[in-house]
ZADO-1210 file (C-alpha; in nm, 4 decimals, padded with zeros to 6 digits):
<atoms>
<atom x="17.6884" y="19.4602" z="02.5187" code="UNK" pos="1"/>
<atom x="17.4937" y="19.3513" z="02.8223" code="UNK" pos="2"/>
<atom x="17.6411" y="19.1272" z="03.0888" code="UNK" pos="3"/>
<atom x="17.3890" y="18.8596" z="02.9880" code="UNK" pos="4"/>
<atom x="17.5135" y="18.8729" z="02.6265" code="UNK" pos="5"/>
<atom x="17.8749" y="18.8598" z="02.7438" code="UNK" pos="6"/>
<atom x="17.8159" y="18.5525" z="02.9609" code="UNK" pos="7"/>
<atom x="17.6208" y="18.3800" z="02.6829" code="UNK" pos="8"/>
<atom x="17.9244" y="18.4213" z="02.4574" code="UNK" pos="9"/>
<atom x="18.1566" y="18.3013" z="02.7351" code="UNK" pos="10"/>
<atom x="17.9408" y="17.9895" z="02.7661" code="UNK" pos="11"/>
<atom x="18.0525" y="17.8888" z="02.4154" code="UNK" pos="12"/>
<atom x="18.3931" y="17.8118" z="02.5709" code="UNK" pos="13"/>
<atom x="18.2473" y="17.5130" z="02.7517" code="UNK" pos="14"/>
<atom x="18.4062" y="17.6236" z="03.0776" code="UNK" pos="15"/>
<atom x="18.7669" y="17.6316" z="02.9588" code="UNK" pos="16"/>
<atom x="18.9805" y="17.8816" z="02.7695" code="UNK" pos="17"/>
<atom x="19.1654" y="17.6416" z="02.5424" code="UNK" pos="18"/>
<atom x="19.3144" y="17.7523" z="02.2124" code="UNK" pos="19"/>
<atom x="19.0366" y="17.5741" z="02.0218" code="UNK" pos="20"/>
<atom x="18.7486" y="17.7037" z="02.2350" code="UNK" pos="21"/>
<atom x="18.8811" y="18.0603" z="02.2208" code="UNK" pos="22"/>
<atom x="18.9195" y="18.0360" z="01.8429" code="UNK" pos="23"/>
<atom x="18.5525" y="17.9285" z="01.8196" code="UNK" pos="24"/>
<atom x="18.4512" y="18.2216" z="02.0377" code="UNK" pos="25"/>
<atom x="18.6574" y="18.4650" z="01.8284" code="UNK" pos="26"/>
<atom x="18.4950" y="18.3301" z="01.5107" code="UNK" pos="27"/>
<atom x="18.1468" y="18.3669" z="01.6610" code="UNK" pos="28"/>
<atom x="18.2226" y="18.7183" z="01.7803" code="UNK" pos="29"/>
<atom x="18.3907" y="18.8057" z="01.4495" code="UNK" pos="30"/>
<atom x="18.0602" y="18.7478" z="01.2678" code="UNK" pos="31"/>
<atom x="17.8960" y="19.0185" z="01.4764" code="UNK" pos="32"/>
<atom x="17.9071" y="19.3968" z="01.4366" code="UNK" pos="33"/>
<atom x="18.2233" y="19.5739" z="01.5523" code="UNK" pos="34"/>
<atom x="18.0195" y="19.7353" z="01.8306" code="UNK" pos="35"/>
<atom x="17.9615" y="19.3886" z="01.9775" code="UNK" pos="36"/>
<atom x="18.3324" y="19.3110" z="01.9633" code="UNK" pos="37"/>
<atom x="18.4095" y="19.6350" z="02.1449" code="UNK" pos="38"/>
<atom x="18.1345" y="19.5620" z="02.3968" code="UNK" pos="39"/>
<atom x="18.2736" y="19.2138" z="02.4583" code="UNK" pos="40"/>
<atom x="18.6227" y="19.3565" z="02.5114" code="UNK" pos="41"/>
<atom x="18.4858" y="19.6073" z="02.7619" code="UNK" pos="42"/>
<atom x="18.2957" y="19.3451" z="02.9618" code="UNK" pos="43"/>
<atom x="18.5924" y="19.1077" z="02.9503" code="UNK" pos="44"/>
<atom x="18.8306" y="19.3754" z="03.0801" code="UNK" pos="45"/>
<atom x="18.5897" y="19.4698" z="03.3570" code="UNK" pos="46"/>
<atom x="18.5384" y="19.1071" z="03.4624" code="UNK" pos="47"/>
<atom x="18.9162" y="19.0617" z="03.4904" code="UNK" pos="48"/>
<atom x="18.9599" y="19.3963" z="03.6658" code="UNK" pos="49"/>
<atom x="18.7045" y="19.3054" z="03.9308" code="UNK" pos="50"/>
<atom x="18.8971" y="18.9835" z="04.0055" code="UNK" pos="51"/>
<atom x="19.2221" y="19.1784" z="04.0437" code="UNK" pos="52"/>
<atom x="19.2271" y="19.1591" z="04.4224" code="UNK" pos="53"/>
<atom x="19.4925" y="19.0623" z="04.6725" code="UNK" pos="54"/>
<atom x="19.2668" y="18.8004" z="04.8322" code="UNK" pos="55"/>
<atom x="19.2961" y="18.6081" z="04.5038" code="UNK" pos="56"/>
<atom x="19.6424" y="18.7200" z="04.3962" code="UNK" pos="57"/>
<atom x="19.8127" y="18.6083" z="04.7171" code="UNK" pos="58"/>
<atom x="19.6811" y="18.2532" z="04.6845" code="UNK" pos="59"/>
<atom x="19.9627" y="18.0101" z="04.6068" code="UNK" pos="60"/>
<atom x="19.9673" y="17.7861" z="04.3012" code="UNK" pos="61"/>
<atom x="19.7864" y="17.4790" z="04.4334" code="UNK" pos="62"/>
<atom x="19.9966" y="17.2153" z="04.2590" code="UNK" pos="63"/>
<atom x="20.3461" y="17.3666" z="04.2936" code="UNK" pos="64"/>
<atom x="20.5845" y="17.4150" z="04.5835" code="UNK" pos="65"/>
<atom x="20.9298" y="17.5647" z="04.6225" code="UNK" pos="66"/>
<atom x="21.2246" y="17.3309" z="04.6682" code="UNK" pos="67"/>
<atom x="21.1824" y="17.3537" z="05.0437" code="UNK" pos="68"/>
<atom x="20.8150" y="17.2571" z="05.0166" code="UNK" pos="69"/>
<atom x="20.6796" y="17.6041" z="05.0850" code="UNK" pos="70"/>
<atom x="20.3859" y="17.7378" z="04.8788" code="UNK" pos="71"/>
<atom x="20.4709" y="17.8677" z="04.5325" code="UNK" pos="72"/>
<atom x="20.3307" y="18.2192" z="04.4719" code="UNK" pos="73"/>
<atom x="20.1459" y="18.3220" z="04.1567" code="UNK" pos="74"/>
<atom x="20.3365" y="18.5573" z="03.9293" code="UNK" pos="75"/>
<atom x="20.1608" y="18.8670" z="03.7966" code="UNK" pos="76"/>
<atom x="20.1178" y="18.6974" z="03.4577" code="UNK" pos="77"/>
<atom x="19.9963" y="18.3718" z="03.6069" code="UNK" pos="78"/>
<atom x="19.7442" y="18.5611" z="03.8171" code="UNK" pos="79"/>
<atom x="19.6112" y="18.7289" z="03.5018" code="UNK" pos="80"/>
<atom x="19.5798" y="18.3916" z="03.3255" code="UNK" pos="81"/>
<atom x="19.4132" y="18.2454" z="03.6341" code="UNK" pos="82"/>
<atom x="19.1580" y="18.5267" z="03.6325" code="UNK" pos="83"/>
<atom x="19.0931" y="18.4491" z="03.2644" code="UNK" pos="84"/>
<atom x="19.0331" y="18.0840" z="03.3565" code="UNK" pos="85"/>
<atom x="18.7795" y="18.1919" z="03.6198" code="UNK" pos="86"/>
<atom x="18.5954" y="18.4060" z="03.3630" code="UNK" pos="87"/>
<atom x="18.6031" y="18.1194" z="03.1123" code="UNK" pos="88"/>
<atom x="18.4423" y="17.8927" z="03.3732" code="UNK" pos="89"/>
<atom x="18.1292" y="18.1055" z="03.3445" code="UNK" pos="90"/>
<atom x="17.9121" y="18.3520" z="03.5235" code="UNK" pos="91"/>
<atom x="17.8185" y="18.1333" z="03.8223" code="UNK" pos="92"/>
<atom x="18.1815" y="18.0542" z="03.9033" code="UNK" pos="93"/>
<atom x="18.2897" y="18.4157" z="03.8492" code="UNK" pos="94"/>
<atom x="18.0182" y="18.5425" z="04.0843" code="UNK" pos="95"/>
<atom x="18.0779" y="18.2709" z="04.3468" code="UNK" pos="96"/>
<atom x="18.4482" y="18.3424" z="04.3933" code="UNK" pos="97"/>
<atom x="18.3718" y="18.6896" z="04.5288" code="UNK" pos="98"/>
<atom x="18.1869" y="18.5299" z="04.8198" code="UNK" pos="99"/>
<atom x="18.4211" y="18.2351" z="04.8754" code="UNK" pos="100"/>
<atom x="18.7928" y="18.2705" z="04.7964" code="UNK" pos="101"/>
<atom x="18.8285" y="17.8925" z="04.8243" code="UNK" pos="102"/>
<atom x="18.6332" y="17.8640" z="04.4981" code="UNK" pos="103"/>
<atom x="18.9029" y="18.0701" z="04.3245" code="UNK" pos="104"/>
<atom x="19.1925" y="17.8595" z="04.4568" code="UNK" pos="105"/>
<atom x="19.1550" y="17.5581" z="04.2227" code="UNK" pos="106"/>
<atom x="19.2028" y="17.7853" z="03.9206" code="UNK" pos="107"/>
<atom x="19.5580" y="17.8644" z="04.0354" code="UNK" pos="108"/>
<atom x="19.6523" y="17.5103" z="03.9327" code="UNK" pos="109"/>
<atom x="19.8954" y="17.4724" z="03.6442" code="UNK" pos="110"/>
<atom x="19.6174" y="17.2688" z="03.4803" code="UNK" pos="111"/>
<atom x="19.4312" y="17.5926" z="03.4138" code="UNK" pos="112"/>
<atom x="19.5639" y="17.8581" z="03.1813" code="UNK" pos="113"/>
<atom x="19.3198" y="18.1108" z="03.0488" code="UNK" pos="114"/>
<atom x="19.5708" y="18.3125" z="02.8473" code="UNK" pos="115"/>
<atom x="19.3991" y="18.2364" z="02.5154" code="UNK" pos="116"/>
<atom x="19.0934" y="18.4311" z="02.6309" code="UNK" pos="117"/>
<atom x="19.2976" y="18.7519" z="02.6298" code="UNK" pos="118"/>
<atom x="19.3335" y="18.7362" z="02.2518" code="UNK" pos="119"/>
<atom x="18.9678" y="18.6777" z="02.1615" code="UNK" pos="120"/>
<atom x="18.8666" y="19.0437" z="02.1104" code="UNK" pos="121"/>
<atom x="19.1709" y="19.1151" z="01.8920" code="UNK" pos="122"/>
<atom x="19.1163" y="18.8029" z="01.6830" code="UNK" pos="123"/>
<atom x="18.7457" y="18.8771" z="01.6443" code="UNK" pos="124"/>
<atom x="18.8157" y="19.2326" z="01.5345" code="UNK" pos="125"/>
<atom x="19.0679" y="19.1154" z="01.2770" code="UNK" pos="126"/>
<atom x="18.8224" y="18.8563" z="01.1456" code="UNK" pos="127"/>
<atom x="18.5481" y="19.1198" z="01.1200" code="UNK" pos="128"/>
<atom x="18.7543" y="19.4000" z="00.9660" code="UNK" pos="129"/>
<atom x="19.0702" y="19.2463" z="00.8216" code="UNK" pos="130"/>
<atom x="19.2696" y="19.4944" z="01.0311" code="UNK" pos="131"/>
<atom x="19.4642" y="19.4712" z="01.3537" code="UNK" pos="132"/>
<atom x="19.3080" y="19.6444" z="01.6482" code="UNK" pos="133"/>
<atom x="19.5164" y="19.8398" z="01.8938" code="UNK" pos="134"/>
<atom x="19.2483" y="19.8627" z="02.1553" code="UNK" pos="135"/>
<atom x="19.2182" y="20.0113" z="02.4948" code="UNK" pos="136"/>
<atom x="18.9318" y="19.9516" z="02.7321" code="UNK" pos="137"/>
<atom x="18.7887" y="20.1512" z="03.0162" code="UNK" pos="138"/>
<atom x="18.9268" y="19.9011" z="03.2679" code="UNK" pos="139"/>
<atom x="19.2867" y="19.7870" z="03.2701" code="UNK" pos="140"/>
<atom x="19.3027" y="19.4170" z="03.3461" code="UNK" pos="141"/>
<atom x="19.6742" y="19.3945" z="03.4204" code="UNK" pos="142"/>
<atom x="19.7611" y="19.2653" z="03.7657" code="UNK" pos="143"/>
<atom x="19.7625" y="19.5362" z="04.0357" code="UNK" pos="144"/>
<atom x="19.5477" y="19.7743" z="03.8248" code="UNK" pos="145"/>
<atom x="19.2524" y="19.7590" z="04.0624" code="UNK" pos="146"/>
<atom x="19.3752" y="19.9892" z="04.3393" code="UNK" pos="147"/>
<atom x="19.0737" y="19.9073" z="04.5558" code="UNK" pos="148"/>
<atom x="19.1558" y="19.5376" z="04.5254" code="UNK" pos="149"/>
<atom x="19.5090" y="19.5836" z="04.6580" code="UNK" pos="150"/>
<atom x="19.4712" y="19.8137" z="04.9597" code="UNK" pos="151"/>
<atom x="19.8000" y="19.7015" z="05.1160" code="UNK" pos="152"/>
<atom x="20.0170" y="19.8017" z="04.8220" code="UNK" pos="153"/>
<atom x="20.1964" y="20.1289" z="04.8618" code="UNK" pos="154"/>
<atom x="20.1228" y="20.3640" z="04.5760" code="UNK" pos="155"/>
</atoms>
C-alpha cells in the first residue's frame, strides 16, 4: 500500500479516531484484499513508530496537572494513543508535527484518544477472512521502540 493510499483511508476518519469512525474504516478496509489490510497495518505501524520520539513523549498532558499544579506527564500508553490521534488527524498534521513540536502538544489533551485506531487492521482482517489475525509488522509502534527517537534513554 502506498502512503497516498494509506492517507486516503485515514481521511475516512474525519480527523478523529472515535469508535464509530474506526469501525467505518475497518469496514472499508475489510472489503479490500488481505494484501491491502497488511499494507495498511504496515503503514500505520511505521507512522506511529516515526512519532515515537522523546520530543513528543516528554510533553505533558495539556489539560491535567499534579496535585501541586506541576505538569502531568504522559504515560507510555497515553503517548501511544496520542500518536494514534495525530495519525487520525491526517497527513498534513502528521507531517507538520515533525517540524513544530507545538503542533503535537494539543493532541496530548484528554479530549483526544486515538486508541481505537490500533484495532482497525485486526478488525478489518477478521471482517475479510472470518479469522483472528495475530499480526506483526516491520515496525514496532510501542512507546520507546524507536531507539533513534529516544537518544537519551540508556539501552
